[in-house]
C-alpha positions as CSV (number, residue, x, y, z in Angstrom):
1,D,-3.0,7.0,-3.8
2,T,-4.6,8.6,-6.9
3,I,-3.3,7.2,-10.0
4,L,-3.8,8.3,-13.8
5,L,-3.9,5.4,-16.0
6,A,-3.5,4.8,-19.7
7,G,-4.5,1.5,-21.5
8,G,-8.0,2.4,-22.8
9,K,-11.3,1.6,-21.0
10,V,-10.9,0.0,-17.6
11,D,-12.7,-3.1,-17.0
12,V,-13.6,-2.3,-13.3
13,V,-14.7,-5.8,-12.3
14,S,-11.6,-7.5,-13.9
15,L,-9.3,-5.0,-12.4
16,R,-10.8,-5.3,-8.9
17,K,-10.6,-9.2,-9.1
18,L,-6.9,-8.9,-10.2
19,L,-5.9,-6.3,-7.4
20,E,-8.0,-7.6,-4.5
21,E,-8.4,-11.5,-5.0
22,D,-5.8,-12.9,-7.4
23,G,-3.0,-10.4,-6.8
24,V,-0.6,-9.0,-9.4
25,E,2.8,-10.5,-9.9
26,T,5.8,-8.4,-10.1
27,S,9.5,-9.3,-9.9
28,E,9.2,-8.9,-6.1
29,G,6.3,-11.4,-5.6
30,I,2.5,-11.1,-5.7
31,H,0.9,-7.9,-4.4
32,F,-2.7,-6.9,-3.6
33,A,-4.4,-3.5,-3.4
34,N,-8.0,-2.3,-2.6
35,L,-9.6,-0.6,-5.5
36,L,-11.5,2.4,-4.1
37,D,-12.6,4.5,-7.0
38,V,-12.5,4.4,-10.7
39,E,-13.2,7.6,-12.8
40,E,-12.9,7.7,-16.7
41,I,-11.7,10.9,-18.1
42,G,-13.5,12.3,-21.1
43,L,-11.7,11.8,-24.5
44,E,-11.0,15.5,-25.0
45,E,-9.6,15.9,-21.6
46,S,-7.6,12.7,-22.1
47,R,-6.1,14.1,-25.3
48,S,-5.1,17.3,-23.6
49,I,-3.5,15.4,-20.7
50,K,-1.5,13.2,-23.1
51,D,-0.3,16.3,-25.0
52,D,0.8,17.8,-21.8
53,H,2.7,14.8,-20.7
54,L,4.4,14.6,-24.2
55,K,5.4,18.2,-23.9
56,A,6.8,17.7,-20.5
57,E,8.8,14.6,-21.5
58,K,10.2,16.3,-24.4
59,A,11.3,19.2,-22.2
60,K,13.1,17.1,-19.7
61,D,14.2,14.6,-22.2
62,D,12.5,11.7,-20.1
63,D,13.2,8.2,-21.2
64,T,9.7,7.2,-20.3
65,K,7.7,7.7,-23.5
66,H,4.0,8.1,-23.5
67,T,3.5,8.6,-27.3
68,D,1.3,5.5,-27.6
69,L,-1.1,6.0,-24.8
70,E,-4.3,4.3,-25.3
71,L,-7.3,6.7,-24.6
72,P,-9.4,7.3,-22.7
73,L,-7.3,7.8,-19.6
74,T,-8.7,6.7,-16.2
75,N,-8.2,8.0,-12.5
76,V,-8.2,5.2,-10.0
77,R,-7.7,5.2,-6.2
78,I,-6.2,2.3,-4.4
79,T,-4.8,1.5,-1.1
80,V,-1.8,-0.8,-0.7
81,Q,-0.2,-2.2,2.5
82,E,3.3,-1.3,1.1
83,G,4.0,0.8,-1.9
84,K,7.8,1.0,-2.3
85,Y,10.2,0.8,-5.2
86,R,7.6,1.5,-7.8
87,M,5.5,-1.3,-6.8
88,V,2.1,0.4,-7.7
89,R,3.4,1.3,-11.2
90,R,4.6,-2.2,-11.8
91,M,1.4,-3.7,-10.6
92,L,-0.9,-1.6,-12.8
93,A,1.5,-2.0,-15.9
94,N,1.2,-5.7,-15.5
95,C,-2.7,-5.2,-15.6
96,K,-2.1,-3.6,-19.0
97,H,-2.7,0.0,-17.6
98,P,0.5,1.9,-17.5
99,V,0.6,4.7,-14.8
100,I,0.9,8.2,-16.2
101,E,0.8,10.1,-13.0
102,L,0.7,8.8,-9.4
103,R,-0.1,11.0,-6.4
104,R,0.3,9.6,-2.8
105,E,-2.6,10.9,-0.6
106,R,-1.5,9.4,2.8
107,H,1.1,7.5,4.4
108,G,-0.5,5.3,7.0
109,K,-2.6,7.5,9.2
110,V,-0.9,10.7,7.9
111,E,-3.0,12.6,5.3
112,L,-1.0,14.3,2.6
113,K,-3.8,16.2,0.8
114,G,-2.9,19.8,0.0
115,L,0.9,19.4,0.7
116,K,2.9,20.3,-2.3
117,E,6.1,18.7,-3.0
118,G,8.7,19.7,-0.4
119,E,6.2,21.0,2.0
120,F,5.4,19.7,5.5
121,R,3.0,20.3,8.3
122,E,2.8,19.5,12.1
123,C,1.3,16.0,12.8
124,D,-1.8,15.9,15.1
125,E,-1.8,13.7,18.1
126,S,-3.3,10.7,16.5
127,E,-0.6,10.7,13.7
128,I,2.2,11.1,16.3
129,E,0.7,8.0,18.3
130,W,0.6,6.1,14.9
131,A,4.2,6.9,14.1
132,E,5.4,6.0,17.6
133,G,3.6,2.7,17.3
134,L,5.8,1.8,14.4
135,L,8.8,2.1,16.5
136,K,7.8,-0.4,19.1
């Protein structure tokens, strides 16, 4: 998953240790993730993204308020074994980096890159075999 985080500058070493070694406690237990990539977004772009999110929240009257986002924002990529019920959001919030935007890139062996919300595509043979293996 690719995740846009707030919370200021990310200490990569500490975040990697938390996610991969110590685990992050949520109300459902302790969860682990592999930290794949961290990309800090420049301050100007961070401000622009923050402004866009504030406008979107105001337009849809969202209860999730991001008015106090600590800049700069950061993109991170992680993998998790199981990411249901907002677990990734809770994990990263508990690491002091609230999630602003989350984009799932794959589900198991099925790559989702390029698919927009509501779109679908035919699975290839290896994806079908993987999915059938889940049923056994």
